[in-house]
C-alpha positions in Angstrom: 49.2 29.8 6.7 45.7 31.5 6.4 42.8 29.7 8.0 40.7 27.8 5.5 37.2 29.2 5.1 34.1 26.8 4.9 32.7 26.7 1.3 30.0 29.3 0.7 26.5 28.0 0.7 25.2 27.5 -2.9 21.5 28.1 -3.8 19.9 26.5 -6.8 17.6 29.0 -8.2 15.6 26.5 -10.0 15.1 24.5 -6.8 14.1 27.8 -5.0 11.5 28.6 -7.8 10.2 25.2 -7.6 9.7 25.2 -3.7 8.1 28.7 -4.0 5.6 27.3 -6.6 4.7 24.3 -4.3 4.0 26.7 -1.3 2.0 28.9 -3.5 0.0 26.2 -5.1 -0.6 24.7 -1.5 -2.0 27.9 -0.2 -4.3 28.1 -3.3 -5.8 24.7 -2.4 -3.9 22.2 -4.7 -4.0 18.8 -2.7 -0.9 17.4 -4.4 1.0 20.5 -3.7 -0.3 20.4 -0.2 0.9 16.7 0.2 4.3 17.6 -1.3 4.7 20.5 1.2 3.9 18.2 4.1 6.6 15.8 2.9 9.0 18.8 2.7 8.3 19.7 6.4 8.4 16.3 7.6 11.8 15.5 6.0 13.2 19.1 6.5 13.7 19.0 2.6 14.4 22.6 1.6 12.5 24.0 4.6 13.2 23.7 8.4 12.0 20.3 9.8 8.6 21.0 11.4 6.0 18.2 12.1 3.4 20.7 13.2 3.5 22.1 9.6 3.8 18.7 8.1 0.6 17.6 9.9 -1.2 20.7 8.9 -0.6 20.2 5.3 -1.2 16.6 5.3 -4.5 17.4 6.9 -5.3 19.8 4.3 -4.6 17.4 1.3 -6.5 14.5 3.2 -9.6 16.8 3.6 -9.7 16.6 -0.3 -9.3 12.8 -0.4 -5.6 12.8 -1.4 -4.7 9.1 -1.2 -1.1 9.4 -0.2 -1.9 12.1 2.5 -4.5 9.8 3.9 -2.2 6.9 4.1 0.8 9.0 5.5 -1.3 10.5 8.1 -2.7 7.1 9.0 0.7 5.7 9.4 1.8 8.7 11.5 -1.1 7.8 13.9 -0.3 4.3 13.8 3.2 4.7 14.7 3.2 7.8 16.8 5.6 9.4 14.3 5.4 13.3 14.9 2.1 12.8 16.7 0.7 11.0 19.6 -0.2 7.3 18.7 -3.8 7.1 18.1 -5.4 3.8 16.8 -8.8 5.2 16.2 -7.5 7.9 14.0 -5.2 5.6 12.2 -8.1 3.1 11.6 -10.6 5.8 10.3 -8.0 7.2 8.0 -7.0 3.8 6.6 -10.7 2.9 6.1 -11.5 6.1 4.4 -8.5 5.7 1.9 -9.7 2.1 1.4 -13.4 3.0 0.7 -12.0 5.6 -1.8 -10.3 2.9 -3.6 -6.6 3.0 -2.6 -5.1 -0.6 -3.0 -2.5 0.2 -0.3 -5.0 1.1 2.1 -7.2 -1.9 1.2 -4.4 -4.2 1.9 -3.7 -2.6 5.3 -7.4 -2.8 6.2 -7.4 -6.4 5.2 -4.4 -6.9 7.6 -6.2 -5.1 10.2 -9.3 -7.4 10.1 -7.1 -10.5 9.7 -4.9 -9.9 12.7 -7.4 -7.6 14.9 -5.3 -4.4 14.6 -6.2 -0.8 15.4 -8.9 -1.6 17.8 -11.0 -4.0 15.4 -12.1 -7.5 16.2 -10.7 -10.3 14.1 -13.1 -10.8 11.0 -11.5 -13.2 8.3 -14.5 -12.7 6.1 -13.9 -8.8 6.0 -10.0 -9.4 5.7 -10.7 -11.6 2.7 -13.1 -9.2 1.1 -10.5 -6.2 1.4 -7.6 -8.3 0.2 -9.7 -9.3 -2.8 -10.2 -5.6 -3.5 -6.5 -4.9 -3.5 -5.6 -8.1 -5.3 -7.9 -7.2 -8.1 -6.0 -4.0 -8.7 -2.9 -6.0 -9.1 -1.2 -5.5 -5.8 1.2 -8.2 -5.2 1.1 -8.2 -1.3 -2.6 -8.8 -1.3 -2.5 -11.3 -3.8 0.4 -13.3 -1.9 -1.7 -12.9 1.3 -4.8 -14.4 -0.3 -2.9 -17.3 -2.0 -1.2 -18.2 1.2 -4.4 -18.2 3.2 -6.0 -20.4 0.5 -3.1 -22.7 0.4 -2.9 -23.1 4.2 -6.8 -23.1 4.8 -6.3 -20.6 7.7 -9.6 -19.1 8.4 -11.0 -20.0 4.8 -11.6 -23.4 3.0 -8.3 -24.7 1.6 -8.3 -24.2 -2.2 -5.2 -25.3 -4.0 -6.3 -24.0 -7.5 -7.3 -20.6 -6.3 -4.0 -20.5 -4.1 -2.1 -21.2 -7.1 -3.8 -18.4 -9.2 -3.2 -15.8 -6.7 0.3 -16.8 -5.9 1.2 -17.1 -9.4 0.0 -13.5 -10.1 1.8 -12.3 -7.1 5.0 -13.9 -8.5 4.3 -12.1 -11.7 3.7 -8.8 -10.0 7.1 -8.9 -8.2 6.6 -11.0 -5.0 9.7 -13.0 -4.4 8.3 -14.8 -1.5 5.6 -16.2 -3.8 7.8 -18.5 -6.0 8.6 -21.0 -3.3 5.0 -21.3 -2.4 4.0 -21.7 -6.1 6.6 -24.5 -6.4 5.2 -26.2 -3.3 1.6 -26.2 -4.6 2.6 -27.6 -8.0 4.3 -30.4 -6.2 1.3 -31.3 -4.3 -1.4 -30.9 -6.9 -2.3 -33.0 -9.8 -0.7 -32.1 -13.0 -4.2 -31.7 -14.8 -5.3 -29.4 -12.0 -2.2 -27.2 -12.4 -2.7 -27.4 -16.2 -6.2 -26.1 -15.8 -5.2 -23.1 -13.6 -2.6 -22.3 -16.1 -4.9 -22.3 -19.0 -7.5 -20.4 -17.0 -5.0 -17.5 -16.1 -3.8 -17.3 -19.8 -7.2 -17.5 -21.3 -6.4 -20.8 -23.0 -9.0 -23.4 -23.9 -8.7 -27.2 -23.5 -9.6 -29.6 -26.3 -12.4 -31.0 -24.2 -13.9 -27.5 -23.9 -13.7 -27.2 -27.8 -15.9 -30.2 -28.4 
C-alpha cells in the first residue's frame, strides 16, 4: 500500500495580493497599513511570527497618532507582551491616546488614576474627569464606572439621580452588569426622583414645567 502524502500547501492569490498591498502601503507611510502589518507580525498571520517587526510597525503607526497602535503599544508595555514591561511607557502612550480623544484610552487613564496604576498617584478628581470624557462618547464601561462610583459615594459625593442616569445609559449601551445596579437604585429612590431622571434622559417635560 503506497504511503499517503500530506496535502499540498494551498495559496490564495487574493490573500497574497492583499498582504503585498499592506506591505507596500505600510512602507509608503500609511498608518492603518502599518498597524495592520504590526498585527500580522504579532499574530504570525500570513507572515512569520516576529515581535520585533510587530513593534517596529506599531511604532511607525503610533508616530502618526494611530489610535489602535498607541493603545496596542501601551498594552504591550503594560503587560510585558513581546517587550520588557515598562509602566512609564504604558502610561505615556495611554495618556497620549486619551488626549487625542480615544474613549478606550480615556477609560484606561481614568482607571489608572482611580487605582494609582502605572506609577501615578491616586487622584479621584482626575479619574472622574477622564471617565466623563469616555462616558460622553457613549462608552458603556466608563458610564458604568461613573454610575457605580456615584451610587456608592466612593471618593465622590453620593448622587443617586446621577448614578441612575449613567448606569441606565451603560445598560442601554450593552453593560450587562449595570442592570442589577439600576434595579437596586430604583428600589431605594423615591418614585418621583426616578421619574424625573427618566424624563430628563428622554427629553420629556413634566406638567409642572409646562405651567
